[in-house]
Phi, psi and omega in degrees: 000162177218115177290330181290313182267357173061042171236147181087355183289316180298318179298321178297314179298321179297317179296317180298318178297319180296317181293314184288337179271357180284118183290343179282351184299325183290339180258357178295150176296154180296127188292328183281141183278103182287312177085161183294339180284320184271332187303310180293338179284321182274339187302314180302324181286317180295329177296323178298312180297322185283316187275324186259338179247356174075023179283156174289166180300317181295313181293324179297318178295318180297319180290324178296317179296318179294321181296319179291324183287319184228124176290336180299338176296325183276324188217103178241113181053034175083352180238139180240126177231124175233125180058039178060030182226121181287134184278143177294140182305322180293319178294324177298317179294322179296317178297321179299315181294319178295325179295317179297320178294320179295319179297321179295319179292321178296322179296323178294326179277001180061042179249116178291116187286331185292330180251014184298309182298316180298320180298315180295322180294319179290326175296317178298318178297316181298319180296319181287320182290337180295334181265359183287132177248135178243142181234138175074012180240136178285126182281120179240123182278071183293327182295316180293323177296316179296322181294324177295318178293320181296331180299338178259308187290336179247020178299149185305321182253315183291326183304305178298325179294319178296318179297317177298318178297321177298317179297318179298317179300317181298313184288328175290323178295328179302321179279318186289315187279339187267356185301308182296310178301323179294321178296321179295315180295317180298318178295321179295317178297319180296316179294322180293321178295322176295324177296317178297318180297321183285334183272315185270145176288157181296132181168190185295318182298316180295318178298320180297314183291316185282306185279335182262287188292305183295320180294317183287306182291319180298326180295332178273319181301328180303328183270004179302318178303320180294321179294318180294323177296317178299314179299319182301312182292320179298320179292320177300314180297323181287312183290334181282346182097000183288329181300324178297325177292324177298318177299318179297315182297321186272000181299319180296318178296316181298320181296330180285340180254014175093009178240192171214181188301335180295341178281345186294315184297315173301320180293321179292322178293339176295341175294334175272306179199138183289331188296306176296331176296316179296318180293328180284352176291352178297341178284350180273122186290316184285127179296322180299310182292326177294316180296316180297319178300317179295323183291328183262347186299321178297350176282346174291130184289104183280176182295339178291334177281337185303316177300325179294311179299313184297320179297311184290318180292315181297327184273325192236350176259119184294148179274076181238168180258135179251127179065027177065003184233307191267133171283134185297324181294312178296322179295320177297320178297316178300318181298319179298318180291318180291328180300312178294320183293313181295319178298321179299318180293321178296315180293328177299319177296318179295312180296326180296325178283334185272318181274115185260114174222128183288144177101157180216134183267162178252168183230115176237124181230134174267121183287124175286152177292153176294137179226150173281120182301142176281114187300323179298321177292319180298310182292329177294318178294319178298316179298314182296318181290323176295320178296319178297321179297314181297315183290311184289309180290325182299320180298313181296314184295319180296316180297314181291324179297320179294313179297316182294321177301318178297314181295327182275346184255344182236153359286155182286340178230153178272188185292341179265004180085004178280157178303133183288156176235176178299331181287328182267000179286171178299316179296319179299319179295320178296315181296316180292332180289329180260358182300319179302329181288323186259356180300322177298343178271355182092009184262146176258189186292331178295315177296326178301317177297318181296324178297323181290310183293331184283000174296334177290317178196140188299322184293348180295339180301324181291313180294327178296311179297323179296318179296315181298314182292327179287324176293322181289327182280144182274351181292143181278348178269166177289126181280134176291122190298314183298322178293317180298321179292321179295326184269359183286117181245133175290120184293338182275310183271340183074010180257160179294137179292320181251144177213169176305324180292318178295318178299318178294319178298319180291320178296318178297321178301316183281346170298322188254335191298140177270093185221066175201097185296329179297322179298316183288332174293321177293320177300318177300317182290320184286329180262349181057037181202146175275350184298314185287320174300317179293322177298318180295316179300318182293307187291324182290319181288324175296316178297320179296316181296312183293319180293317178295320177299317180296318181294311185289310181292325176295322177295318177297318180296327180276358174100007177272131183259000000 
């Protein structure tokens, strides 16, 4: 059969219906080869299922094997249901004791119980596939080819280095390849704003469109090429089969922090967006490991953080080469991504010690063969994800830009009747009121406003700063945000408001900050409790404040201004 070309599927379904409707199936011998070593160990448990619960011989053996392999079969959330029948507490205790005895016997036989069922299933598959005959098909040893590639890409030492090198290449490409498209978009936004200025008469509507909507939405659209490049590479890695290898490589690391390799794929998908990553944790059997994965997943730097990183790195990190090989801008981006990832693993270890759930799950993954990605599929996925970003983020950014423009433009006069400024506006008052709290982090009142508005979505910080600088500027065209930030001088101290140290502090803050309400809504739905979303908001924002404080004050102490 071929799922891609859609032939043989009906025949497969027909065979499955025939097999499952066969009444003799319940009396057929158990397909997996138990063997004389395992049979006496499983027999006491299978006898309980057969004699006291009325299961068939085949089903009793299967349930006994499953019970030994996974404790979750015996006890799920304090209630045990097998075959839609609640087990008597005494029988439950008897099964528990028999399971402990079976585990002890398996340990004496040096048989790992967590992977026992999977091992037997693969043995059964190998025996059956050995007799399969194919006609008219060219035999290609894809497995051996994949294994040869895996010997390098999943090597104990070379594998992680290759993966790190790939990440560096991707992030450096984000800056190198996106320069021209970003310039085109920026030029298009500027020309469109000039068109609006020339068509509409001077007034509130024109200010709203130019300083509010175009400045806010345009500031995010400019970073769309970088987001699409990131999506393109992630899809290539996923469709080629390399992502499964990453999960395999990181399984040992994951096990040391209380997780396993099955958590890798949700965490890797978190680099694109945390929401699908959180939803994909449903594949994790253990509730403890699933919960820990959800708690640390928002620390993965998603595509919403990319505009923040790109803005700060592009404006304040010089485009120079470090060590004759690495570009400083790409290296800084890699550090931001690794900072969130490493912190997530450390917190996973802490949460694993704190959240107590009995039992431990195993991780078995079948490696897919390496494949050349289908370009039409890749570009279709890139297009769909880019469209979703524009539609989903665009709605939020446009709404917040309009509200923020109003707050930054009114009242038109101060309490003395003088013409109002950005400082006397509603937004200015809000920003100045929280400035003392964030000043130790190197942030001024403009960043303070951006921190508040970005609670809806992280990328809003860019549109917020763009709106504020455009309202503050007297020019009728859209002001280029990076230029405005570079030229922003504190009128009291006479020093630049932004510097590489402030930019680094702000990026570190957004590595950790909990600023995506949609993510916390999904966490609420997946955990069926408000406790974990509130816990996540608290720990992430406290971590963001302390890390940013350490970076800025530590930088000042070391002599960086």
